[in-house]
C-alpha positions in Angstrom: 106.5 84.4 89.1 103.5 84.1 86.9 100.8 86.6 87.5 97.1 86.7 86.5 95.4 90.3 86.4 91.7 90.4 87.0 90.0 93.8 86.4 93.0 95.0 84.7 91.8 98.1 82.9 94.5 99.9 81.0 97.2 98.1 82.8 98.9 100.1 85.8 98.9 97.2 88.1 100.2 94.8 85.3 103.0 97.3 84.4 104.2 97.3 87.7 104.4 93.7 88.2 105.8 93.0 84.7 108.9 94.6 85.6 109.6 91.9 88.1 107.4 89.1 86.9 105.7 87.5 84.0 101.9 88.6 83.7 100.5 85.8 81.8 96.9 86.7 81.5 94.7 89.7 82.1 91.0 90.0 82.1 88.4 92.9 81.9 85.4 93.9 80.1 86.1 97.5 78.8 87.0 97.5 75.2 88.9 100.9 75.0 90.9 99.8 78.1 91.8 96.5 76.8 92.9 98.1 73.6 95.2 100.2 75.7 96.3 97.1 77.6 97.2 95.1 74.5 99.2 98.2 73.2 101.5 98.1 76.1 101.6 94.4 77.3 102.0 92.6 73.9 103.2 89.3 75.6 99.9 88.9 77.7 97.1 87.0 76.9 94.0 89.2 77.2 90.5 88.1 77.7 87.5 90.7 77.2 84.6 89.0 79.0 82.7 89.7 82.3 84.4 87.8 84.8 81.1 86.5 86.0 80.9 84.4 82.8 84.5 83.0 83.0 85.4 79.8 84.7 89.1 79.3 85.8 89.9 75.5 86.3 93.3 74.3 87.8 94.2 71.3 85.8 97.7 70.6 87.2 100.4 72.4 89.6 101.7 74.2 86.3 98.4 74.8 84.1 95.0 76.1 84.3 92.2 76.4 81.8 90.4 79.4 81.0 86.9 78.4 79.9 84.8 81.0 77.8 81.3 80.5 76.8 81.0 79.2 73.2 84.8 78.7 73.1 87.3 76.0 73.2 88.9 76.3 77.0 92.3 78.1 76.7 95.1 76.3 78.4 97.5 78.9 80.3 100.3 78.8 82.7 99.1 78.5 86.4 99.5 81.8 88.3 101.6 82.2 91.5 99.8 85.6 92.1 96.2 86.7 91.4 96.1 90.5 91.4 93.3 92.8 90.7 91.4 95.8 91.8 87.5 94.8 91.9 85.2 97.5 92.5 83.5 97.4 96.1 81.6 100.5 96.9 79.2 98.7 99.3 81.0 99.0 102.5 79.6 101.9 104.2 78.4 100.7 107.8 80.2 98.9 110.6 78.8 95.4 111.0 77.3 95.4 107.5 77.7 92.0 105.7 79.9 93.2 103.1 79.8 90.1 100.7 76.0 90.1 100.7 75.8 93.7 99.1 75.2 93.2 95.6 77.6 96.1 94.6 80.4 94.0 95.9 79.7 91.0 93.8 82.9 91.5 91.9 85.0 91.2 95.1 83.1 87.8 95.7 84.0 87.0 92.0 87.8 87.9 92.8 87.6 85.4 95.7 86.0 82.7 93.4 88.8 82.8 91.2 91.4 82.7 93.8 89.7 79.7 95.5 89.4 78.0 91.9 93.2 78.3 91.3 94.8 78.1 94.8 97.8 80.4 94.0 100.5 80.9 96.8 99.5 84.5 96.9 97.0 87.2 96.0 96.8 90.9 96.0 93.6 93.0 96.1 93.6 96.8 95.5 91.1 99.5 95.6 88.9 98.6 98.5 86.9 101.7 98.5 85.1 102.7 101.7 87.4 100.4 103.9 87.9 102.8 106.9 89.8 101.8 109.8 86.7 101.3 112.0 85.3 98.8 109.4 88.3 97.0 108.6 88.0 94.3 111.1 84.7 93.5 109.9 85.8 93.3 106.2 88.8 91.1 107.1 86.7 88.8 109.0 84.4 88.1 106.1 87.3 87.7 103.7 88.6 85.1 105.8 85.4 83.4 105.6 85.7 83.6 101.7 89.4 82.4 101.8 90.0 80.6 104.9 93.3 79.1 103.6 95.1 82.4 103.4 96.8 84.6 106.0 95.5 88.1 105.2 97.3 91.3 105.8 96.0 94.9 104.8 98.0 98.2 104.2 97.4 101.7 103.1 100.0 103.5 101.0 100.2 106.9 99.5 101.6 106.9 96.0 103.4 110.2 96.7 105.6 108.2 99.0 106.9 106.1 96.1 107.8 108.9 93.6 104.4 109.5 92.2 103.7 113.1 91.8 100.3 112.7 93.4 98.8 112.3 96.7 96.9 109.0 96.3 95.9 106.7 99.1 94.9 103.1 98.2 94.4 100.1 100.4 95.9 96.8 99.4 95.0 93.3 100.7 97.6 90.6 100.6 96.7 86.9 101.0 99.7 84.3 101.7 98.8 80.6 101.8 98.9 79.6 105.3 102.3 78.1 106.3 104.3 80.1 103.8 106.4 83.1 104.9 104.7 86.2 104.5 105.5 88.9 101.9 106.8 92.0 103.3 105.3 95.4 102.3 107.7 98.0 100.5 109.1 100.7 102.5 108.5 104.2 101.1 111.3 105.7 98.7 110.1 109.3 98.9 108.4 110.1 102.2 109.4 113.7 103.0 110.7 114.3 99.4 107.5 114.0 97.4 107.9 114.9 93.7 106.0 118.1 92.9 103.4 118.0 90.2 105.5 120.7 88.2 107.8 117.6 87.3 105.1 116.6 84.7 102.7 119.5 84.0 103.7 121.8 81.1 103.4 125.0 83.0 105.8 127.3 84.7 106.3 126.6 88.3 106.4 130.2 89.0 103.9 130.6 91.7 101.2 131.8 89.4 99.9 128.7 88.2 97.6 126.0 90.1 95.2 123.2 89.1 91.5 122.7 89.9 89.6 119.5 89.7 86.3 121.1 89.0 84.0 118.0 89.1 80.5 119.2 89.6 81.7 122.5 91.0 80.6 125.7 89.0 83.3 128.1 90.3 86.9 127.8 91.8 85.5 128.8 95.2 85.2 125.3 96.6 86.8 123.0 94.0 89.6 120.7 94.9 93.0 122.3 93.9 96.6 121.7 94.0 99.6 124.2 93.5 102.5 123.1 91.0 105.0 123.1 93.8 103.1 120.2 95.4 102.1 116.7 94.3 98.7 116.7 92.8 95.4 115.7 94.3 94.0 112.3 93.7 93.5 111.8 90.0 90.2 110.9 89.2 88.2 110.1 85.9 87.5 114.0 85.8 89.3 116.5 83.5 91.7 118.9 85.6 92.1 122.6 84.6 95.3 124.7 84.7 94.6 128.2 86.0 96.6 131.3 86.3 96.6 133.4 89.4 97.3 136.9 87.7 99.3 139.3 89.7 99.0 137.5 93.0 101.6 134.9 93.7 101.1 131.6 95.5 103.1 131.1 98.8 103.1 128.5 101.5 102.3 130.9 104.3 98.7 131.9 103.0 95.8 129.4 103.6 92.9 128.7 101.0 90.6 130.3 103.4 92.6 133.5 103.3 92.5 133.5 99.4 88.8 133.2 99.3 88.4 135.8 102.1 90.6 138.3 100.1 88.8 137.4 96.9 92.0 136.4 95.1 90.6 133.5 93.5 88.0 135.8 91.7 90.7 137.0 89.5 92.1 133.5 88.5 91.6 132.6 84.9 91.6 129.2 83.1 94.5 128.5 80.8 93.6 125.1 79.6 92.5 121.5 80.3 95.4 119.2 81.4 96.1 116.8 78.7 95.4 113.0 79.1 99.3 112.5 79.0 99.8 115.1 81.9 97.2 113.4 83.9 98.6 109.9 83.1 102.1 111.3 84.3 100.6 112.6 87.5 99.7 108.7 88.0 103.1 107.6 87.2 102.6 106.3 83.9 105.8 106.2 81.5 105.6 108.7 78.6 105.7 105.8 76.1 102.3 104.3 77.3 99.7 104.2 75.0 95.8 104.9 75.6 92.9 104.3 73.4 89.4 105.5 73.0 88.2 109.2 73.2 89.3 111.7 75.7 86.8 110.7 78.3 87.4 107.0 78.1 91.0 107.6 78.4 90.6 109.9 81.4 88.6 107.0 83.1 91.2 104.6 82.3 93.9 106.9 83.8 91.9 107.7 86.9 91.1 104.2 87.6 94.4 102.7 87.3 96.9 101.7 90.1 100.0 104.1 90.0 102.6 101.9 88.1 105.5 102.9 90.5 103.6 101.9 93.5 102.7 98.7 91.9 106.2 98.2 91.1 107.2 98.6 94.6 104.9 96.0 95.9 105.6 93.6 93.0 109.3 93.5 94.0 108.4 92.1 97.3 107.3 88.9 95.7 110.2 86.6 95.3 
């Protein structure tokens, strides 16, 4: 099948789909992310423009035009699947008109492209803030935007698909009414998660753990994980490897007890995790290339769809 990737970023979703399908075109407006994308997806046509300024026109059952301001239209293969992860931070209250919130404009743009091209399928990822008590409202409003599709929503944990990271993401699948629904993939690693030690260059000896400091000034309340378990959700922030000193991590002691006994006060920072390590925690292969400064690369990694999870979902489209 042919795939169009909107909001492609560095290409995690595309990488997964490319293992089973042909990604014919990808769109984003982040220069560094698209440099990374081009280095890893050399056969895909890439457009660096804000999606709001692009027009997609279905010209036949096999072709579409991508119209870019000031340029001649590009004639491209019509996609069978439109995929993408449009940011949508404005879904926070039950009953809120989701698509009237300006922060969700890019979700509306995704719907605009789907309506213009009428692919048999679409897949939307990363619906932030979509909680179970708001899901019915969102789906109802999505149906209003895309009435010709049957819509199904599923949440997955990337760790259940062999990614050494506990990362929950929501996927919205659309199937043209009358077509057979695409099944969701079954977890391959549920109950046998891959530990973060598999990709972090440090001994899994019970004396090392990782903190995601973000705005925290001390390790007292910062998110953390031990090397004998999957990582916490990888964000755009750097992560820091610490050593516990004489004390050894065990499963029968809680973080509350660690703090009460003051163990954490003797932890010492060893180093920052490398971009390559954080990318590996996302499930990117070792050969994947990222461009830009360190913070830009961390942003690309943290915003990506884990390729292994994308691959599992892509395999269900046949």
